[in-house]
C-alpha positions in Angstrom: 111.9 144.1 112.3 110.2 145.2 109.1 111.4 143.6 105.9 109.9 146.3 103.6 113.3 147.7 102.8 114.5 144.4 101.4 114.5 143.7 97.7 112.0 141.3 96.2 113.4 138.0 94.9 112.1 136.3 91.8 111.2 132.7 92.3 108.6 130.0 91.4 105.5 128.8 93.2 105.9 125.3 94.6 102.4 124.0 93.9 101.0 122.8 90.5 102.7 122.4 87.1 101.5 125.9 85.9 104.9 127.1 87.2 103.8 130.6 88.3 106.4 133.2 89.0 106.4 134.8 92.4 108.0 137.8 94.0 109.2 137.1 97.5 110.2 139.5 100.2 111.1 138.4 103.8 108.9 140.2 106.3 111.7 140.4 108.9 109.9 138.0 111.2 110.6 134.7 109.5 107.7 135.0 107.1 107.2 136.2 103.5 105.3 138.7 101.6 104.3 137.1 98.3 102.9 138.4 95.1 102.7 137.2 91.5 105.5 138.1 89.1 104.0 140.2 86.4 106.9 139.4 84.1 106.7 135.6 84.3 105.2 134.2 81.1 103.2 131.4 82.9 101.1 133.7 85.1 101.7 137.3 84.2 101.2 138.3 87.8 98.2 136.1 88.7 98.3 133.7 91.6 95.7 131.2 92.9 94.5 131.0 96.4 97.3 128.6 97.4 100.0 130.7 95.8 98.6 133.8 97.5 98.8 132.1 100.9 102.4 130.9 100.6 103.5 133.4 103.2 101.4 131.6 105.8 103.2 128.3 105.2 106.9 129.0 105.9 106.8 129.0 109.6 109.1 126.7 111.5 106.6 124.9 113.7 107.0 121.2 113.1 110.2 121.5 111.1 112.8 118.8 111.2 116.0 120.7 112.0 118.5 117.9 112.7 119.2 114.4 111.5 117.4 111.7 113.5 118.6 108.1 113.8 116.1 105.7 115.4 114.3 108.6 117.1 117.4 110.2 118.5 119.2 113.3 117.3 122.5 112.5 115.4 125.2 114.4 113.7 125.2 114.7 109.9 128.5 112.7 109.7 127.0 109.8 111.7 123.7 109.9 109.8 125.2 110.0 106.3 127.8 107.4 107.2 125.0 105.1 108.4 122.9 105.6 105.3 125.9 105.0 103.0 126.9 101.9 105.0 123.4 100.4 105.0 123.0 100.9 101.3 126.5 99.6 100.6 125.9 96.5 102.7 122.5 95.9 101.0 124.1 96.1 97.5 126.9 93.8 98.6 124.7 91.1 100.2 121.6 91.3 98.0 122.5 93.1 94.8 121.7 96.6 93.6 118.1 95.9 93.0 117.6 95.4 96.7 117.9 99.2 97.0 115.3 101.8 95.9 114.7 105.5 95.9 111.1 106.9 95.8 111.3 110.6 95.0 109.0 113.5 94.2 107.9 116.3 91.9 108.7 118.6 94.9 112.4 118.1 94.1 114.3 120.7 92.1 115.8 119.5 88.8 119.3 119.6 90.2 118.2 117.4 93.2 116.4 115.0 90.8 119.5 114.8 88.6 121.8 113.8 91.4 119.4 111.2 92.7 119.0 109.6 89.3 122.8 109.6 88.7 123.4 108.0 92.1 120.9 105.2 91.7 121.2 104.4 88.0 124.9 105.2 87.3 126.6 104.2 90.6 124.4 102.0 92.7 123.5 100.3 89.4 119.8 99.8 89.7 116.9 101.5 87.9 114.8 101.2 91.1 114.2 105.0 91.3 110.6 106.1 90.8 108.7 109.3 91.6 105.3 110.2 92.8 104.8 111.6 89.3 104.0 108.0 88.5 100.7 108.6 90.2 99.8 111.6 88.1 101.5 111.8 84.7 103.0 108.4 83.7 100.3 107.6 81.3 101.0 110.9 79.4 104.7 110.0 79.2 103.8 106.6 77.8 101.3 108.1 75.3 103.7 110.7 74.1 106.5 108.2 73.6 104.3 105.9 71.7 103.0 108.6 69.4 105.9 111.0 69.1 108.9 108.9 70.0 109.7 111.0 73.0 107.9 112.5 76.0 107.3 115.8 74.2 104.6 118.4 75.1 104.0 120.0 71.6 102.1 123.1 72.8 102.5 126.2 74.9 100.2 128.1 77.3 99.8 130.8 74.7 97.8 128.3 72.6 95.0 128.4 75.2 94.6 132.1 74.3 94.8 131.5 70.5 92.4 128.5 70.3 88.8 128.8 69.1 87.9 125.6 71.0 89.4 124.3 74.2 88.4 120.8 75.3 89.1 119.9 79.0 89.3 116.2 79.4 89.5 114.8 82.9 90.8 118.2 84.0 89.2 120.5 86.6 91.3 123.4 85.4 89.3 125.9 87.4 90.4 124.3 90.7 93.6 122.4 89.9 95.3 125.0 87.6 93.3 128.2 88.3 95.8 130.6 86.7 95.6 128.7 83.4 91.8 128.7 83.7 91.7 132.4 84.2 93.9 132.9 81.1 91.4 130.7 79.2 88.3 132.7 80.4 90.0 135.9 79.5 90.6 134.6 76.0 87.0 133.5 75.8 85.8 136.9 76.7 88.2 138.6 74.2 87.8 136.2 71.3 84.7 134.1 71.9 86.5 130.8 72.2 84.3 127.8 73.2 85.0 125.5 76.1 83.9 121.8 76.3 84.4 119.8 79.6 84.5 116.0 79.4 84.2 114.7 82.9 81.9 112.3 84.7 81.5 114.9 87.5 80.3 118.4 87.3 83.2 120.6 88.5 83.9 124.3 88.8 85.3 124.1 85.3 81.8 123.5 84.0 80.6 126.9 85.0 82.2 128.6 82.0 81.7 125.7 79.6 79.6 125.7 76.4 79.2 121.9 76.7 79.6 119.3 79.5 79.8 115.7 78.4 79.2 113.6 81.6 80.6 110.3 80.2 80.8 107.1 82.2 84.1 106.7 84.1 86.9 105.3 82.0 85.1 105.6 78.6 87.3 108.4 77.1 88.8 106.0 74.5 85.4 105.2 73.1 84.4 108.9 72.8 87.6 109.9 71.0 87.5 106.8 68.8 84.0 108.0 67.7 85.5 111.4 67.1 88.2 109.8 64.9 85.5 108.1 62.8 83.5 111.2 62.4 86.6 113.1 61.3 87.2 110.5 58.7 83.6 110.4 57.4 83.3 114.1 57.5 86.4 114.6 55.3 88.4 116.4 58.0 91.5 114.2 57.7 94.6 116.1 56.7 95.9 113.7 54.0 99.1 115.7 53.5 100.0 115.5 57.2 99.1 111.9 57.3 102.1 111.2 55.1 104.2 112.0 58.1 102.6 109.3 60.2 102.1 105.6 60.3 99.3 103.3 61.7 96.3 105.4 60.7 94.4 102.5 59.0 94.7 100.2 62.0 93.7 102.9 64.4 90.7 103.8 62.3 89.6 100.2 62.0 89.7 99.8 65.8 87.9 103.1 66.2 85.0 101.9 63.9 84.8 98.7 66.0 84.4 100.5 69.3 81.0 101.0 70.9 80.4 104.6 71.9 77.3 103.6 73.9 79.6 102.6 76.8 80.1 106.4 77.4 76.4 106.7 78.5 76.2 109.9 76.5 73.1 110.8 74.4 73.8 110.4 70.7 72.8 114.0 70.1 75.5 115.2 72.5 78.2 113.1 70.9 77.3 114.3 67.5 77.3 117.9 68.7 80.7 117.5 70.2 82.2 115.8 67.1 80.7 118.5 64.8 82.1 121.3 67.0 85.6 119.6 67.1 85.6 118.8 63.4 84.4 122.3 62.4 86.9 124.3 64.5 90.4 124.4 63.1 92.1 125.8 66.2 91.4 123.2 68.9 93.5 122.6 72.0 92.7 119.5 74.0 93.8 119.8 77.6 94.0 116.6 79.6 95.1 115.7 83.1 94.4 113.3 85.9 91.0 112.1 84.8 92.8 110.7 81.7 96.0 109.6 83.3 94.8 107.9 86.5 93.2 104.9 84.8 94.0 101.3 83.9 93.6 102.4 80.3 95.3 105.8 80.8 97.9 105.4 78.1 95.3 104.4 75.6 93.2 107.4 76.5 96.1 109.7 75.8 96.8 108.0 72.4 93.1 108.2 71.5 93.3 112.0 72.0 96.6 112.2 70.1 95.2 110.2 67.2 92.5 112.8 66.6 95.1 115.6 66.5 97.5 113.7 64.3 94.7 112.8 61.9 93.8 116.4 61.3 97.3 117.8 61.5 96.2 119.8 64.5 99.4 119.5 66.5 102.3 121.9 67.2 100.4 124.8 65.6 99.5 128.1 67.1 96.2 127.6 69.1 96.1 124.0 67.9 97.2 120.7 69.6 97.2 118.5 72.7 98.3 119.9 76.0 99.0 117.8 79.1 98.9 119.8 82.3 101.0 118.4 85.2 100.1 118.3 88.8 103.4 119.1 90.5 105.8 122.0 90.3 108.6 119.9 88.8 106.9 116.8 87.4 108.3 117.8 84.0 111.8 118.3 85.4 111.7 114.8 86.9 110.7 113.4 83.6 113.5 115.2 81.9 116.2 113.9 84.2 115.0 110.3 84.1 113.4 110.3 87.5 111.0 107.5 86.4 112.2 103.9 86.7 111.9 103.2 82.9 113.8 106.3 81.6 117.3 107.7 81.4 118.3 111.4 81.8 117.4 113.8 79.0 114.7 111.7 77.5 117.1 108.9 76.6 115.9 105.3 76.7 117.2 103.1 79.4 116.8 99.9 77.4 118.7 101.4 74.4 122.3 100.1 74.6 123.8 103.1 72.8 121.9 105.5 75.1 123.1 103.6 78.2 126.7 103.6 77.0 126.7 107.3 76.2 125.3 108.2 79.7 127.6 105.8 81.4 130.6 107.2 79.6 129.5 110.8 80.4 129.1 110.0 84.1 132.2 107.7 84.1 129.8 105.4 86.0 130.9 101.9 87.1 127.6 100.2 86.0 124.3 100.9 84.4 121.1 98.8 84.7 120.0 97.3 81.4 116.3 97.0 82.2 113.6 99.2 83.7 113.3 99.3 87.5 110.2 98.9 89.6 107.5 101.4 89.1 105.8 102.8 92.2 103.1 100.2 92.9 105.4 97.3 92.2 108.2 99.0 94.1 106.2 99.1 97.4 104.9 95.6 96.7 108.6 94.5 96.5 109.2 96.3 99.8 106.4 94.4 101.4 107.8 91.1 100.1 111.2 91.8 101.5 112.9 92.1 98.1 113.8 95.7 98.6 115.7 96.0 101.8 117.0 99.6 101.7 114.6 102.4 100.8 115.1 106.1 100.6 111.9 108.3 100.3 112.4 112.0 99.5 109.7 114.7 99.9 106.7 112.5 99.5 104.2 110.7 101.7 103.4 107.3 100.1 101.9 105.9 103.3 99.0 108.2 102.5 99.2 108.9 98.7 99.8 105.5 97.2 96.8 103.2 96.4 96.2 100.6 99.0 98.0 102.9 101.4 97.6 100.8 104.5 99.5 98.0 102.7 102.2 100.5 101.6 102.4 101.8 105.2 102.9 98.3 106.5 105.5 97.5 103.8 107.5 100.6 104.8 107.2 99.7 108.5 108.6 96.2 107.8 111.5 97.3 105.6 115.0 96.6 106.9 116.2 100.1 106.5 114.2 103.3 105.6 115.5 106.8 105.1 113.2 109.8 104.7 114.4 113.2 103.6 111.8 115.8 104.4 111.1 119.2 106.0 109.1 117.6 108.8 109.1 114.4 110.8 105.3 114.7 111.3 104.0 112.7 108.4 102.6 109.2 108.2 105.7 108.2 106.2 108.3 110.0 108.2 107.2 108.3 111.4 108.2 105.0 109.9 111.8 106.0 109.1 115.0 104.6 110.7 116.8 107.8 109.6 115.2 111.2 109.1 117.3 113.8 107.2 116.3 117.4 107.5 116.0 119.0 104.1 115.7 122.6 103.1 112.2 123.8 102.2 110.9 125.8 99.4 112.1 129.4 99.7 115.3 128.1 101.4 116.8 126.3 98.4 118.0 127.2 94.9 117.7 125.5 91.6 115.4 125.1 88.6 111.9 123.6 87.8 110.2 123.0 84.5 106.5 123.7 84.1 103.8 122.0 81.9 104.8 123.9 78.7 108.5 123.2 79.0 109.5 126.5 80.6 112.5 126.3 82.9 112.3 128.7 85.8 114.6 129.5 88.7 113.7 128.9 92.2 115.7 131.1 94.5 116.5 131.0 98.2 115.0 133.9 100.1 115.0 132.5 103.7 117.8 130.9 105.7 117.3 127.2 106.3 116.7 126.5 110.0 119.0 124.4 112.2 121.0 121.8 110.2 118.8 121.6 107.1 120.5 121.0 103.8 119.5 121.0 100.2 118.6 117.7 98.7 121.4 117.7 96.1 123.9 118.1 98.8 122.5 115.3 101.0 122.5 112.9 98.0 126.0 114.0 96.9 127.4 113.4 100.4 125.9 109.9 100.5 127.5 109.3 97.1 130.9 110.4 98.4 130.5 108.2 101.5 129.8 105.2 99.2 133.1 105.7 97.5 132.3 107.9 94.5 133.7 111.2 95.7 134.8 112.5 92.3 131.4 111.9 90.6 129.5 113.8 93.3 131.9 116.6 94.1 129.4 119.4 93.6 129.7 122.7 95.3 126.6 124.5 93.8 123.4 123.7 92.0 124.7 125.8 89.1 127.5 123.2 88.7 125.0 120.4 88.5 122.8 122.3 86.0 125.8 122.8 83.7 126.6 119.1 83.8 123.0 118.2 83.1 122.8 120.7 80.2 126.0 119.2 78.7 124.5 115.7 78.9 121.4 117.0 77.1 123.6 117.9 74.2 124.5 114.2 73.9 120.8 113.4 73.9 120.4 116.0 71.1 123.0 114.2 69.1 120.9 111.1 69.3 118.0 113.0 67.9 116.1 113.5 71.2 113.8 116.4 71.8 115.3 117.5 75.1 118.4 119.6 74.5 119.4 122.6 76.6 123.1 122.4 75.7 122.9 126.1 74.9 122.8 126.7 78.6 125.8 124.4 79.4 128.3 127.2 79.6 126.3 129.4 82.0 128.6 130.7 84.7 127.3 131.1 88.3 126.2 134.7 87.6 124.3 133.7 84.5 122.7 130.8 86.3 121.6 133.1 89.2 120.1 135.6 86.7 118.5 133.0 84.4 115.1 134.2 83.2 112.2 131.8 82.4 113.3 129.8 79.3 111.4 127.3 77.3 113.3 124.4 76.0 114.9 123.3 73.7 117.8 125.7 74.0 120.5 125.1 71.4 122.5 127.1 68.9 119.9 126.3 66.3 116.7 126.7 68.2 115.0 128.0 71.4 111.5 127.1 72.6 108.6 127.0 70.2 106.3 124.2 69.4 106.9 120.7 68.1 105.6 118.6 65.2 103.9 121.2 62.9 106.5 120.2 60.3 105.7 116.5 60.7 109.2 115.6 62.0 109.0 113.2 65.0 111.5 111.4 67.2 110.6 107.9 66.2 113.1 105.7 64.4 111.5 106.4 61.1 110.7 110.0 61.9 107.0 109.5 61.6 104.3 110.1 64.1 102.5 107.0 65.2 98.8 106.3 65.5 97.9 103.7 68.1 95.1 101.3 67.5 93.3 101.5 70.8 89.9 100.4 72.0 87.7 100.9 75.1 88.6 98.8 78.1 86.3 99.1 81.2 87.8 100.0 84.5 89.5 97.0 86.1 87.1 96.7 89.1 83.5 95.8 88.4 80.6 97.2 90.4 78.0 94.7 91.8 75.8 94.0 94.7 78.6 94.0 97.2 80.3 97.1 95.9 77.7 99.0 93.9 79.3 102.5 93.7 82.2 103.8 91.6 84.7 105.9 93.6 86.3 108.9 92.0 89.1 110.7 93.9 90.8 114.0 93.3 91.8 117.4 94.6 90.0 120.4 96.1 90.6 124.0 95.5 92.7 125.1 98.5 94.6 122.0 99.5 97.7 120.4 98.1 98.7 116.7 98.1 98.8 115.5 101.7 98.6 119.0 103.2 102.0 119.2 104.8 102.2 122.8 103.4 98.7 124.0 102.8 97.3 122.8 106.2 99.6 125.3 107.8 97.5 128.1 106.4 94.3 129.0 108.3 93.0 130.8 105.3 93.3 127.7 103.0 91.8 125.4 105.7 88.7 127.6 106.1 87.1 126.8 102.7 86.6 123.0 103.2 87.8 122.2 106.7 86.7 118.6 106.7 87.0 115.5 104.4 83.8 114.7 102.6 82.2 112.4 100.1 79.8 113.6 97.4 76.7 111.5 96.9 73.8 111.9 94.4 70.5 112.8 96.0 68.7 109.7 94.7 71.4 107.5 96.1 71.3 109.3 99.4 67.6 108.8 99.6 67.9 105.0 99.0 70.6 104.9 101.7 68.6 107.0 104.1 71.5 109.5 104.2 71.1 113.2 104.9 73.5 116.0 104.4 76.2 116.1 107.2 75.8 112.4 108.1 78.9 110.5 108.4 79.4 107.7 105.8 81.5 104.6 105.9 83.1 103.7 102.6 84.2 100.1 102.2 86.3 98.5 99.4 88.3 95.3 99.3 91.3 97.3 100.5 89.7 98.8 103.6 87.4 101.4 105.0 87.2 105.2 105.3 84.8 107.5 107.2 83.8 110.9 105.6 81.1 113.6 105.9 78.3 113.3 103.3 77.7 116.1 100.8 74.5 115.5 98.8 74.9 117.0 95.3 74.0 116.4 91.7 77.6 117.2 90.8 78.1 113.4 90.8 76.0 111.0 88.8 74.0 108.2 90.3 76.1 105.2 91.3 79.2 107.4 91.6 80.8 109.0 94.6 83.7 111.5 94.9 86.2 112.0 97.7 89.3 114.3 98.0 92.7 112.7 98.6 94.3 115.2 100.9 93.6 114.1 104.5 96.2 112.0 106.4 96.8 110.4 109.8 97.8 113.9 111.0 94.6 115.6 110.0 91.8 112.9 109.7 93.1 109.3 110.0 89.8 107.6 109.0 89.7 109.7 105.8 92.9 108.5 104.2 91.1 107.9 100.9 93.9 106.2 99.1 93.8 103.4 101.7 90.7 102.2 100.0 91.8 102.6 96.4 92.7 99.4 94.6 96.4 99.1 93.5 95.4 98.5 89.8 97.7 100.0 87.2 97.8 100.8 83.6 99.8 97.9 82.0 101.9 100.3 79.8 102.5 103.2 82.2 102.3 101.6 85.6 100.0 104.5 86.7 97.4 103.6 89.3 93.7 103.7 88.5 92.8 106.2 91.2 89.3 107.2 89.9 87.5 104.0 89.4 87.6 101.7 92.4 84.4 100.1 93.5 83.0 100.9 96.9 80.1 100.2 99.2 78.5 103.2 101.1 76.6 103.1 104.3 75.6 105.6 107.0 77.7 105.6 110.1 75.4 105.8 113.1 77.7 107.2 115.8 76.7 107.3 119.4 77.7 111.0 119.6 79.0 113.8 117.4 81.2 116.7 118.4 82.6 120.0 117.3 85.7 121.5 119.1 87.6 124.7 119.1 90.9 125.4 120.9 93.6 128.0 121.1 96.1 125.1 121.5 96.6 121.8 119.9 94.1 119.0 120.6 94.5 115.2 120.6 91.3 113.4 119.6 90.8 109.8 120.4 87.5 108.6 118.8 86.3 106.7 115.8 86.2 109.8 113.6 88.0 113.1 113.8 89.2 115.8 111.5 91.1 118.9 112.5 92.1 122.1 110.8 94.0 125.2 111.7 92.3 128.5 112.3 93.7 132.0 113.0 92.7 131.4 116.6 94.1 127.9 116.9 92.3 124.7 115.9 88.9 123.4 115.1 87.9 119.7 114.9 84.9 117.5 114.0 84.5 114.5 116.2 82.3 111.4 116.4 82.4 108.2 118.6 80.7 104.9 118.8 80.5 105.0 122.6 80.1 108.0 124.8 82.6 108.7 127.6 81.3 108.3 131.1 82.7 111.7 132.1 82.6 114.4 129.4 84.5 117.0 131.5 87.4 114.6 132.0 87.3 113.7 128.3 87.3 117.3 127.3 90.2 118.1 129.6 92.2 115.3 128.0 91.3 116.4 124.5 92.5 120.0 125.1 95.3 119.3 127.5 93.7 121.6 130.1 93.7 119.7 133.4 93.2 122.8 135.6 91.4 125.4 133.5 88.1 126.9 134.7 85.1 125.1 133.0 81.5 126.0 132.3 79.2 123.0 131.5 75.8 122.9 130.0 74.1 119.5 129.7 70.7 118.3 128.5 70.6 114.7 129.5 67.3 114.0 127.7 68.6 115.2 124.4 72.1 114.0 124.9 73.6 117.5 124.4 76.8 118.5 126.3 78.6 121.8 125.9 81.8 122.7 127.8 83.9 125.9 127.7 87.3 126.4 129.3 88.5 129.8 130.4 91.4 131.5 132.0 90.8 134.9 133.5 87.6 135.1 131.4 89.5 134.4 128.1 88.2 131.4 126.1 90.8 128.6 125.8 88.6 125.9 124.2 85.1 124.6 123.9 83.4 121.3 123.0 79.9 120.9 121.6 78.4 117.4 121.7 75.1 116.0 120.4 73.4 112.7 119.4 73.2 114.0 115.8 75.6 116.1 113.8 76.2 119.3 115.9 74.3 122.4 114.7 76.4 125.4 115.6 77.9 128.4 113.8 81.3 126.8 113.2 83.1 129.6 111.4 82.0 132.1 114.1 83.1 129.8 116.9 86.4 128.9 115.3 87.6 132.5 115.5 86.7 133.0 119.2 89.6 131.3 121.2 91.7 134.0 122.8 88.7 136.3 123.3 86.3 137.1 126.1 83.1 135.4 124.9 80.6 134.9 127.8 77.9 133.4 125.7 80.1 131.0 123.7 78.0 127.9 124.7 75.0 129.2 122.7 77.0 128.2 119.7 75.6 131.2 117.8 76.6 134.7 117.0 75.3 137.6 119.1 72.5 139.5 117.3 74.9 142.5 116.8 77.7 140.4 115.3 77.0 138.9 111.8 78.2 135.4 111.0 80.3 135.5 107.8 79.7 131.8 107.3 82.1 129.3 105.7 84.9 130.9 103.7 84.1 130.9 100.0 86.8 133.2 98.7 90.1 132.1 100.3 92.1 134.9 98.6 90.2 137.6 100.5 88.6 135.6 103.3 85.0 136.3 102.3 82.3 134.1 103.8 79.2 132.6 102.2 76.9 134.6 104.5 78.7 137.8 103.7 78.1 137.3 100.0 74.5 136.2 100.4 73.8 139.3 102.5 75.4 141.6 100.0 73.4 139.9 97.1 70.1 140.3 98.9 70.6 143.8 100.5 72.5 145.5 97.7 70.8 143.9 94.8 73.9 142.4 93.3 73.0 140.5 90.1 76.3 139.1 88.8 79.6 137.6 89.8 81.3 140.8 88.6 79.0 142.9 90.9 79.9 140.7 93.9 83.6 141.1 93.1 83.3 144.8 92.8 81.5 145.0 96.2 83.5 142.5 98.2 86.6 141.6 96.1 85.5 137.9 96.1 86.5 136.2 92.9 88.7 139.0 91.7 92.1 137.3 92.3 92.5 133.7 91.2 88.8 133.4 90.2 88.5 129.8 91.3 85.6 130.7 93.6 83.6 132.4 90.8 81.6 129.2 90.0 80.5 129.0 93.7 79.4 132.7 93.7 77.5 132.0 90.5 75.8 129.0 92.2 74.7 131.3 95.1 73.3 133.8 92.6 71.5 131.0 90.8 70.0 129.6 94.0 68.6 133.0 94.9 67.1 133.4 91.5 65.5 130.0 91.6 64.1 130.8 95.1 62.6 134.1 93.9 61.1 132.4 90.9 59.4 129.8 93.0 57.9 132.4 95.4 
């Protein structure tokens, strides 16, 4: 059946906080055709590689389709009754603080609202926190300290109107590619300058005018120096300063700070300060490199101090802009999804705010103090203080710092519920009750992006089996616990109206978040809601905040914070000489439960890795493609070495995506220390200390298979391909019988096999066929296997008589590793076109091959290939 006759449905991408609009059309076979919505203000039709591949991620393989209780299928009535009874018993016997919810930026706002209402208003505990604690909590704390509320002053349009954009701890090119393309387009049109402040060279540096490679964690010292230069250079806006307090104390602390801790040359610091001071329209974009720190809140306030001091806030093309990592991290902040907040930016520890929300909800009880933030929450689970835990759409057994301890804590908890779309995650496997939730494209509601734009997410596919939307699951549990009237919702529109009405009460308290102008939307209006930036009241819609100097603090003034550099909590030394930085890669998302379903996205970087500086590699006798063991006080991980000057000496970088499902030894958060910012509770995910050593395995392997494979060795990492699967393998002892081991690996006990073995070199190659068609192959060597991986990975299902050569036939070119995921263009294809067609620019490559012409996030890599060829030619 062809879905081409069906209308397109407007919805929102489920990845980062850019909040791109998408147009979805069912393809008639359970999949989706996806394209960017040209009318959505966030992306104007653009999509990144992940958004472009969304249609490949909606298959039903691995979906949880019915409730499971203790591993056995159960009815919804039985599962919900059990959840309600266990939570009720826990509250009765141990008090409400023995219960906890851990939720996610993957929830829609309506889901988030119901979860917050159930926990805080009816269970009576503030023990609800979200995985946004891991990415944006320091920004929340910084905003509240400076502005009085968690307010993002700016909009995306400011990126296009600024004359200088400073990216601090933000690899915008890979993590928010659509915004980065908007920025580059503005630069081309208006000549705007870009400065990147990051210890690591990233793809965002390719278009930058300046890259400040400061020492990890030293952002406060740099921005304190900027504040002093602004003062001494006469750039302070004295009129705007009248709307603020605390400037003198902040300036005194700034003068006392030591900028040498940044490790930056004085000339570079002066050049940056001069550029910032001399450019009126400055937007400072900041993200995880700022937030994920034991001094993250202070970093945020050091940045805000500079904008407040110059009055450069809330103006067109001028102000601080936090970019969020999840599709509804902002919505979660708005509904009070964090343990220290109430809905609609009201304060949990404010008695008047509590009473107002309690009366609005007609709630039996409200907590008077903040609940446990994420790291403390799982520590309490491990200590037995939390006895009933509900985890919704997140994978803390992988994503939390000290993840092994978190995994063990969940495993030891008296009662664990997990709501998710799959039972095949590290966390879901630990649950007593698994509840099948509707997935993106199957549910309806709203999300809020990084610049306060509320967008509709609309269902376009039918939910499989017995899957239900999260708001409905939570509401049913609330009814079973005895609060039927409070949770008697029939549609997400009804929840949204209630939430919007509550925001009007918040507006009455002088809070920033007020969408009461939407509280009378009927179902038709809700269904048709266009992207809308809050606030939405009778007096105001959208816009920027604070240009007029009116803040949400008790005295109405913006606050400077007197902050000073604090080194990362962990200290390097002889035992742990390296600093570990973690982060994202271009084509994967969180713990890969969605993106790993796409062969296209898995083709770019198919294996976990660790970046190491060449000089450090030489000292450790490490070569490219060696396996490395990383060791911290929390545990160990094994990853593939990439030797690159993108990282500085003494620093290593590893991505955070791989799990027990995809590469169990590479769960990088298992070796991250559970150190947090004392104000925000956000973990320091970019500054753990680590020892690095080469792993000398007894054998290395590369496998391809049309069907699933089940490795059992010291190291393995698998990825989907269009033909099936590929996997990297290594072991500390070799099997006695390689054929038997390969049959077990592939689950092929009876298939025909061809074996090539060189006992002297330790090479073994096996290929399994049926009627001449390749089913699987395994390549083994004593050193990392040298074969044409991307060519081989596409061959299962074909007749390939020479497969064990591991190389392409002479008449069949090898495209090489995929560089452009949007169009599936390989490195070798690009290199060949450059050399044979004389292509001299990224634009010329795009014109010839389409590479880099969609989301643009591969453009820096294309530029690097061109530069490499130029350097090679110059040396010849």
